[in-house]
C-alpha positions in Angstrom: 4.1 41.5 -60.4 7.8 41.2 -59.0 8.7 37.6 -58.6 12.5 38.4 -56.9 10.5 38.3 -53.6 10.1 34.4 -54.0 13.8 33.8 -55.0 15.1 30.1 -54.2 17.3 30.7 -51.8 14.7 32.3 -49.7 12.3 29.4 -49.7 14.9 26.9 -49.1 15.8 29.0 -46.2 12.2 29.3 -44.5 11.6 25.1 -45.5 15.0 24.7 -43.7 14.2 26.8 -40.6 10.5 25.3 -40.7 12.2 22.0 -40.9 14.6 22.6 -38.1 11.1 23.8 -35.9 9.1 21.1 -36.3 12.0 18.5 -35.7 12.4 20.5 -32.3 8.8 20.5 -31.6 8.4 17.0 -32.4 12.0 15.9 -29.9 10.5 18.4 -26.9 6.9 16.9 -27.1 8.6 13.2 -27.5 10.9 14.1 -24.4 8.0 15.7 -22.2 5.8 12.8 -23.0 8.1 10.1 -22.2 9.4 11.7 -18.7 5.8 12.0 -17.8 4.9 8.1 -18.7 8.0 7.7 -16.7 7.0 9.5 -13.8 3.4 7.6 -13.9 5.0 4.5 -14.3 7.6 5.3 -11.4 4.6 6.5 -9.4 2.5 2.7 -10.2 5.6 1.0 -9.2 5.8 2.8 -5.9 1.8 2.0 -5.4 2.3 -1.7 -6.4 5.3 -2.0 -3.7 2.9 -0.8 -1.3 0.1 -2.8 -1.7 2.2 -6.2 -2.0 4.7 -5.7 0.9 3.0 -3.5 3.4 -0.6 -2.5 2.8 -1.9 -5.3 1.1 -0.7 -8.1 3.8 -1.7 -5.8 6.7 -5.1 -5.9 5.5 -5.3 -9.3 4.8 -4.0 -9.9 7.9 -6.5 -7.6 9.8 -9.3 -8.9 7.8 -8.8 -12.2 8.8 -8.2 -11.4 12.7 -11.4 -9.8 12.7 -13.2 -12.3 11.2 -11.8 -14.8 13.8 -12.4 -12.6 16.6 -16.1 -11.8 15.8 -16.4 -15.8 15.1 -15.0 -16.4 18.9 -17.2 -13.7 20.0 -20.1 -15.6 18.4 -19.4 -18.9 19.4 -19.2 -17.4 23.0 -22.2 -15.9 22.6 -20.8 -12.7 23.6 -20.7 -9.0 22.0 -16.7 -8.1 23.3 -14.3 -10.2 25.1 -13.9 -8.3 28.3 -13.9 -9.2 30.8 -12.5 -12.7 30.0 -14.3 -15.3 32.3 -12.6 -18.5 33.9 -14.9 -20.7 31.7 -13.7 -18.7 28.6 -10.0 -18.6 29.4 -9.3 -21.9 28.2 -10.6 -20.6 24.7 -9.4 -17.4 24.6 -5.8 -19.4 25.6 -6.2 -21.1 22.7 -7.3 -18.6 20.2 -4.8 -16.0 21.1 -1.9 -18.4 21.0 -3.2 -20.7 17.5 -5.1 -17.7 15.7 -4.7 -13.8 17.1 -0.9 -14.1 18.4 0.6 -15.5 15.1 -1.7 -12.8 13.0 -0.4 -10.2 15.4 3.3 -11.1 14.6 3.0 -11.1 10.7 1.3 -7.2 11.1 3.8 -6.5 13.7 6.7 -7.9 11.6 5.3 -6.1 8.3 5.5 -2.7 10.4 8.8 -2.8 11.6 10.8 -4.4 8.4 8.4 -2.2 5.8 7.8 1.0 7.4 9.8 2.8 4.6 6.3 2.0 2.6 3.9 3.7 4.4 2.1 6.6 2.9 2.6 9.7 5.6 5.6 11.6 5.9 5.5 10.2 9.6 5.0 6.8 11.2 1.0 6.7 12.1 0.3 6.8 15.6 -2.4 3.9 15.5 1.0 1.6 13.8 2.7 2.5 17.0 0.2 1.3 19.1 -0.4 -1.7 17.7 3.2 -2.6 17.9 3.2 -1.8 21.5 0.1 -3.5 22.1 1.8 -6.8 20.7 5.0 -6.4 22.5 2.6 -6.2 25.8 0.3 -9.7 24.9 4.0 -11.3 24.6 4.9 -11.0 28.0 1.3 -12.3 29.2 1.7 -15.6 26.5 5.0 -15.7 27.9 3.5 -16.2 31.4 0.9 -18.7 30.0 3.6 -20.8 28.7 4.8 -21.0 32.6 1.7 -21.8 33.6 0.8 -18.4 35.4 -2.9 -17.5 34.1 -3.4 -14.5 36.0 -3.1 -11.6 33.1 -5.5 -12.4 30.3 -4.5 -9.4 28.1 -2.2 -7.5 27.4 -1.8 -4.5 29.7 -1.8 -2.1 26.7 -5.2 -2.2 24.7 -5.9 -2.6 21.3 -6.2 0.5 19.0 -9.3 1.0 17.7 -8.0 3.2 14.7 -5.5 0.5 13.9 -7.9 -1.0 11.4 -9.9 1.7 10.0 -6.3 3.0 9.0 -5.4 -0.1 7.5 -8.7 -0.4 5.7 -8.9 3.4 4.1 -5.2 3.2 3.5 -5.5 -0.1 1.2 -8.5 1.2 -0.6 -6.8 4.4 -1.2 -3.9 2.9 -2.7 -5.9 0.1 -4.5 -8.2 3.0 -6.6 -4.7 5.0 -6.9 -3.8 2.0 -9.0 -6.7 1.3 -11.1 -6.4 5.1 -12.0 -2.9 4.7 -12.8 -3.4 1.6 -14.6 -6.4 2.6 -16.8 -5.0 5.8 -17.9 -4.6 6.4 -21.2 -1.0 7.4 -20.9 -0.3 4.5 -19.3 -1.5 1.7 -21.7 -0.3 3.9 -24.4 3.1 3.4 -23.0 2.5 -0.7 -22.5 1.4 -0.6 -26.0 4.5 1.2 -27.3 6.6 -1.0 -25.1 5.4 -3.7 -26.4 5.8 -2.8 -29.9 9.3 -2.4 -29.0 9.8 -5.9 -27.3 11.1 -4.3 -24.3 10.6 -5.7 -20.6 
C-alpha cells in the first residue's frame, strides 16, 4: 500500500481549505439570516407605526362614532337620521357639536397629517370622501353657531365604504403584526438581542 498519497502537507492543505469553506459558509449564513431578521424587524416596525399612528386611532374613533350614532338613533326610536325633523333638531345639533364633530375632527387630522402611513400606494377614495364630508359639515356647524339652522347636514354625504375600509385595514394590520411578532425567527432575534444586552 502506498502511503505517499496521504502526505502531511496534502492533509493540512485540505484541512485548511475545508476550514476556510466552513468559515465562509458560516459567515454567509449569519449574514443572510441577520439580513432577513432585520428586514422582518423593519417590517414589524412599519406595521406598528401604521397601527399606532394611523389605523388604530382611526379605528377607535370610527367605532366610537358608530356606537354613538346608533345610540342616538335608538334614543330617537329611528333606524336612520334622515330626514332630521324639527323635534329631533335639538338632539342632533347637540350630538353633532359634542360627539360626532369632535370625532370627525380627530379622524380628519389623522388622515391629513399621517397620510404617508396608508397601506395603499394611492390615497383611497373613501378617505378623501370622508375629509370632504367633514369639510362640508364645518360650514353647517358655523351656520349653527350664527343661529342659522336651515341646513342640518353636510351637503357632501357620508361615504359608506369608509367604515368598511377602516375595519378591514385595521384587522389586516393586526393579523400581520401578530404573524411577525410570533414568528420563530423574530422570537429568536429578540432572544439573541436580549442576551447580548442590546436594546
